[in-house]
Each structure stands twice: as structure tokens, then as C-alpha cells.
C-alpha positions, 0 to 999 in steps of 0.5 A: 504490410506494416500496422500500428499499434492501434490496427491490431488488438492483439498480439499472440507473440505479447505477453499477457499482463499476468505473464508480465508481471510473473516474468518481472517479479520472478527477475526481482531478488528482494534486498538482503542489506539492513540497518537499525532505526528508530521506530519514529523514522521507520514508516514506510520502510519494510521491517528486516526481522520477525519481532516477538512480544517481550511480555503480555499486551495487555501487561495487566487485567484492565478496566474497559469501562468507566465504573466500579470494580468488585467481586461478581460473587457478592452478587446484587448486594450493596458495596462499600466504596473503599478508594478510587483507581486511575489509569497509571494510578493503581489501587493497591489493597484487594478488594473483599467481601462487600467492597468496591473501588471506583475504576476509570478506564485502562486503571489496572484491576485490583487484586481480589475484584473480578468484574467492572459494574458500568457506572450506569448500572450503579445506584449510589446510595449512602455512600454505598454502591447497589448494582442494578443488575447481578455483575457477571464474572470477567465484564468490562475486563480486558485480561492480561495477554488478551491482545498478545501472550509473552512470546508471541509473533507480534509482526514477522519480516518483510511487513511494510510499517503502516502507522498501525504497525507502529503503534504496535511495536511502540506498544510493545517498548520496541524503540529500534528496529532493524528495517531493509535499506531503502531500494534506490531508483533512479529515472528520466525522461526521453524525447526532444518534445519534453519541455521543462516547467516555466518554458514557452511550449513551441509547436509540437512540444510538451510539458515534461509530466511524467518525471513527476508522475514518477516521483510521486509514486516513487516517493509514496513507496519510501525510495532513495530517488535520482531524477536524472532529468530530460534526455535527447533523444540521442543514442550516446546522451541516452546510453551515458545516462543509462550507464550512470542510473545503473550506477547509482542505482537497484533500479533504473525506469525511463520513460518513453522510448520504446516503441517502434518510432525511428528514434526509439533507441531505449530497447536496443540500447538495453540490448547491447548494454544489458539483457532485455526480456520483453517489450510487447504485453496485451495491454491497454493503456501501456502496450510497449514497455521494456524490462531488463538488467543493467548491471545489477539493477532492474531496468524498465523502460516505461511508454511515454503516454502519461497515463501509459506510463502511470498504469504500467508503473502501477502493474508492474513496477510498484510490484517489482519494487515491493519485492526488491524492497524486502515487502512479503508478498502478496505485491499487486493492489487487491482487486474488488468485484464490482457492479458497474454503473453504466456499460462500457465499450472495449474490443477483444485482444487486449487487457484493458485498464479504464479509469474509474470512479466509484459511486453509490448505485440504488443496491449499493456502491457501483463503479463508473467509467471516467470520461475519455480512455486514450492513454494521453487523456490525463485529467481522466486518471487525475480524477480516477479514484481506481482501475477498472480492469476488463478481461483480455477476451471481454467485448465490453461490459454491460451495465450491472456486470461485475466487473474487476476494480483495482483501487487507487488510494495509497497508489496514486 
């Protein structure tokens, strides 16, 4: 007797999430092609070479506060004010005994001074500065090389460049960087029931939402994107779309057509056109998934339900893309452990990725489930800020228990 997927929670022949991810990553070689780009065009790209600091950072001792640069050896005695020192406008004469210079944050500490007395601890009397406490050597001074010594590794190859990394490189005076080229990704939706936005829906038809989700997720990863649209459930048209996609992209993604329905052709076509690795995973949502090769291109056939599409993308496609684009490990999103605000239901057998939100409880941060958890309920994921990961063997989770939480910030 045949069973539908909802009747069976566990399949001994299906892969676990961890096994599937490991198989995918093992078959996902990193790009080797590189290009030179201006730093201003490098956001979201992956560095292709180690970058060293050519000079110390900071390049010179400078003041961390507004105040007075002076000699600590002169103790609490009065100081004669002999000048001013601003950022970008250093005071060039040395500081002698009983002297001081008015100094602003970021300004070079003059020769002879070894301490900066903050202005709140200075009394001004008869054009002299009288410290209200004994100045300490090195106080309020940023030493040369305190951030990076000359020759130190600033960023290593494989670093995904976010705004902080760009600021670091700009501070080193680096104008151009060697990057791995963008990963080329082609994608399309399958299904006769899908209709474009703006059309009128007939009975049984739905709007093609998966392509917009895929486009957004791929844009956030900095991929070079090719949207091939909606492909009808016709073997010849699907085969042509797969061949076109494989000829233009490093990675090909389809949504829909990977389950056991009569009109689900992707897995069969992939088996004849390339090599298929697996297509069932013990997870919920997202049980059916095809993974393989089309020529030199990596292929993912994702399930058609919108939540399943996005969850399987986060768990398998995103790590694959990060590795293929040259980023160093870890490629999976970080997981936290947080207490549950209320109990969650689950049947043993499959790893469950329930949609959740972070909430403030009496003892601190907690996590709560969001509405219905069915794979077609997109509103739940749209209002979620995390995924609650319940282990395959778990039989639900009581309130207050610690659960694994994967934040969606930066993913969705």
C-alpha cells in the first residue's frame, strides 16, 4: 500500500539534514576565477587573497580624549600651555618640563608627552593648567600599532566583506582588492498552476511567489542572477530549461516537481541529463529535494511549497553558495540555544524547522512559535525572525526547555 508523506514521519532510506548538508558541501567546489575591483564595489564579495597591514594602525600615538598632552613625570605641578594640537594638525615642537599642549581626540601626541590629562581633570588658572590628579604614563593615548602592527594579517582570503571589513581595508589605504568572481545562479519555477503577478487567477491557480523569494535570497548573497521564469510541466520544455540554465550558470535552482506526483519530472530528467545524489530528507518542511550535477553546474531541485522552498534554501543552498563563492567556513548560519516561551508540538521522526519569534520573558530572551506551521503558510515565515530547530527524535518541546534557534536576520 502506498503512503503519502504526511503518513510517515521517518524514512530509514532518507538522509538526515546533517548528512544531506555534508554531501552537498563535499560536492561543492569553490570558484578559482578572480577579478580586481575597487573597494567601493566590494561589499558582499569574497576576498581572494590575504591582505597585510603595510603600516601600523594607528600609524602614530594619538589622543583618545580631548584634554592636555603633558609629561607624567612632572606630577601634579602646574603646566604652561604652549600650543594647540588638532587632528590632522600636529604640534611639531617637543614638550619640555612644566609644559603642556591642548590636544583634541585623534591628534598626534607631541614628542616628549607621555600622557593625556582629560579636560575635566584640568584646572585653568593664570594661563596655567593644574592637574587635579597625578597624570599616569600612557593614559588616554592610543599607541602606534595598537590595532594592527605593520606586516600583520588584516584579513584572510575567503573573508566575506561586510561594511566593517571595508572600513578596515580603507583605513589601511587599500583602494583595490582581488575578489572571487560572482557566482552565477540560474533559477526557474515549475508548475502549470503558477501564474504571473497581475493576472487573474482561475480555480486551482496560484501566483508564482517562489521566484521572488529566490531572487531576494540570491541578491543578498551577491550572486549574478538569471531568472528563467516559469516552466510548464512538460518534459521537453523542462529539459530545454535545464540545458539552458546549465550552459549559463555555476548553480541551477528549480522549485516544484521533485516529489512523487505524476507530473513531477525534475528528478527523472536530472537522472538522465546529469547525476542525482538524493531526493528525500528527514526534515519538515522540505522533505523532497533533488541535488546533483548538470555538466559543470551544481543543481538543486527545491520543493514547491513556499516555506519549504525557503527553509531548504537556508539549510542547503545557502551553505553551498557560500562555499562555492570562495567564503571560508563555517557556511551554515549560527545556532543559539534559547528557552521556549510556550510548548511546541511535533511528531518524532523528522527534524522540524518551526517558524518563531524572539520575545522578552521574565528571565530574559525567549523564543515562541509563530502561528500555523504548515509548509504552505507563508504568513508565518513572513512574521518570523528565527527558525526553531527541533531534533528528529524529539516528541514536541515543553515550555521553558532549551531549543536550538537559527536567526533569520541577514538570511531573509
